N, C-alpha and C positions, 0 to 999 in steps of 0.2 A: 397543482399550484406550487410554484417555486417560492420558497421563503426568502425574504430579504431581512437579514439579521441586524438588530440594533447594536450599538456599541457595547451595551451591557451583555447581550447575548454573545457577541464576538469574544468578549473577555472570558466568558465561561467556556466557550469552544476552544479558546487558546489553552486553557488549563486542562481540559479533557484531553486534548491532543498532545500537550506537553507530557502528560502522564503516560499516554500511549507510547510516545517516542522514547521516553526514559526507560520504560519497562522493556520495550522492544530491543533497545541497545543492550540492556543487561542480559536478557534472555539469549540474544545472538551471541554474546560472549561465552555462553555455556555450551555452544555447539562444538562438539569434538567427537572423534570416534569413541564409541562405547556409551555415550549419553543416550538416554531414551527420550522420546518426544513427550512421554507422560511426565518425566521430570521437568522438562521445559514448561509444560502446562501448569504444573503445581507451583513452580517458582513464579511464573507470571501472575497467577491468581493472588498469591501472597503479596507480591509487590504492588499490584493494582489496589488491593484492599488497604494495604499499609499507606498508600498515597491518598486515601480518602475517597477513592472511586470504587466502582464495581465493574466486573467484566461484562461488557454488553453482549458478547457473543453467547455466554452461557445461558441456555434456556431459550435463546432467540429462535423461534420456529422449531423448537425442540432440539437445537444443537447441544451436545452434552458437555462441552469443554469451554475453557476460557480463551484458548487460542486455536488457530488452525495451523497444523504443521504438515506440509505437503512435500514428500520426498521424491526427487528425480522426476519420474513421469507423472506424478501427482501434480495437477495444475493448481487447484485450490480446494479448500474445505477438507483437507486431510485431518482425520480425527487422531489426536495424540493417543499413544498406546505404549506398551512395554517394549515395542520394537527398538532395538539399539541401532544408532547411527553407525555407518560403515565408512571408512576412509574412501574418498573419491565420490561420495554422494553429494548432492546439493539439497538443501532443505529451505523451503519458503515458509516464513513465519508471518502470520497475520494476526494482529492484536486489535481488539476493540475495547473501549472504556466508556463508562458513563459517569459524569461528574455533575452533581446538582442538576440532573435532568438533561444534560447535553453530552453529545457523543464524540468520541475520538476514534480514529481508524488509521492504522499504518501497517505497512508490510515491507519485507525485504527478503532476498534470497541469500543464503549463507553457504559457503563451501564447508564440507566436512573434511578437514585436513587438506591434503593436496588433491586437486581435481584436474581433469583433462583440459587441454587447451580449448576444446569445443565448448565445454561447460563454462569456462571463464569468459569466452566470447559471448555466449548466450547471456550470462549475467550482466556483462558490461553493456551489451546492446539494449537489454531491457531497462537498465538504469538510465542509459542515455535517452531512451524513448520517453521515460518519465520526465526527464529534464526538459525535453522538447515540448511535451504536453503542458508542463507547468508554464513554460515561457509563453505559450499561446493562450493561457487562461487570463486574458486581459479584458477589462470592461470595454464593450463595443464589439468585441469578437463574438463569434457564435460557437456553440458546442463543436460543430464540425471542424473548426480550426484546431481545437485540441486533438480531435480524432485524426485529422490529417497529419499533424505533426508527429503523433505517436506511430502511426502506420508507416509513414515514410521512413523514419529512422529504423524501424524493425526490418522492413523489407530491403532497405539498402544493405543491411548486414546479412541477408539471405535467410532470415528466420520468418516465422509465421505468427500473426496475431490470432489469439484465441478469440472467437466471435460469440461463443455461447454466454460469456460473462462480461460485464461492463462495469465501469465506474458509475458514480451516483452522487446525488446530493446527500448531505448529512447535516443533522442538527439535533432535534429532540428525539429522533429515531435514527438507528444506524443506516437505514436506506430510505432516502427521500427522492423526490423529483429534483432535477431531471436525471435521466440516464446519460452517462458519458461513455459512449462507445470508443473503443481503441482503433476503430476502422471507420472509413468514410461510408456512410449509409445514404439512402435516398433523401433523407431530410437533413437540412442544415442545423436543425435544433434551435432552441431559443437563443436570443442574444444575451450575452453575459452582462450582468449589472453589478455594481458595487453592493456588497452585502450578501451576495450569494456565497455559499460554501460548498465545495465539491471535493469528493474523494476521487482522485485520478489514479488509476491502478492498471497499468499494462500487464497483461498475462501473455507470455510469449513461449511458443514451442520451437524446439530446434528443427522440427520437420513439419508434420501435418498439423493443421489447425483444428482438426476434428477431435472431439472428446467424448467420453462416455462416463456414466456414473456407476460406481461400484455398488455391490449389494448392500453396503451400509447406508445407502441412499444419500450420502453426502460427498464422498471423495470423488472428485472429477480427475480422470486420467486421460492422457493422450491415447488415441486409438492405436497408434503405432508404437507406443511405449517408449518414445523418445523423451528426453528431459524437457522440462519447462521451468520458467522463472517468473517471478511476480514481485514487483515493487510498487509501493503506494505511498502517496502523500495526501494529506487533507489540506486544501488550499482555500483561502478566502479571497474573493475577488475584491480588489480595492482600487480606488481612483489612484492612478499612477503605477499600478502593477500588482501582480499577485503576491500574496503573503502566505508562505508555507507555515502551517500551524503545527505540524508534526516534527518538531525539532527539540533537542535536549537543551537544557540551560547551558551546559558546558560548550555547546556549539556556538553560543552567542559571544564567547570570549576567546575562542580559538583563532589564531591568526593563520592566514593562508588557506582559508576554507575554499572548497570547490563551489562553483556557482549553484549547485543543487542544495548547498548547505549554508544559506545566509543566516544572519542572526535572527533570533526571535524578534518579531516586530519590524524587521526591515523588509524591503521589497525584494522580489526575486532578482538575483544577479548582483545585489549590493554586497559589499564586504563588511564584516564586523570590524569595529574599532576596539582598541584596548579598553 
């Protein structure tokens, strides 16, 4: 069953996702050669708790940490460790929060210092595919419209959509119905209605779409060990257009924002005012 959220529930989801976005931005700013993913995780947990929320990933189905930190060929669910980041790597950071019973979820991929042109292209294409997916998240459309928008953008750039993991509904649990594939499947999926809340999260490989799970039973890596990128926004379906919930307060007052970064409370593609 797909939940239709009330205005009060949407307010709580906005706050949970704002916290996730604020923490993600601060943790991303810590990414540099020599930093460890364990340090990123510790900082994230402190920031989440200081914001009045709790890390929703920690303990979820046994996951041991507050964030996922996936380096280079690691697609998702990389477990933070003492491993030090190295110049030229990319790291995907995925953060989940819970605030007063409602969940937030956001992710992005960050370069560690200077990275190759191919990795920059991969990150740019993955972020653009997220933008395309968000634009398609409109009342009256179907899940497949989001899937098609993401897949088209990825494949036009010569990359591959990871198919083993998909986006999802989100609300009082980190993962709810419906599933939101990043590729066109046999089913068009349900029609989108105002009040639905979705986590749209393209996961994209520079080469093969096939993945395998490492011995830690969490970390998913590309089988050919080529790099992957991951971007995610949580989006509310609203009459008139999608509303991105995973945005920082500061983004609401910045001028000249990109379309993927409208003000909190605005519809997708609108600009913030002073």
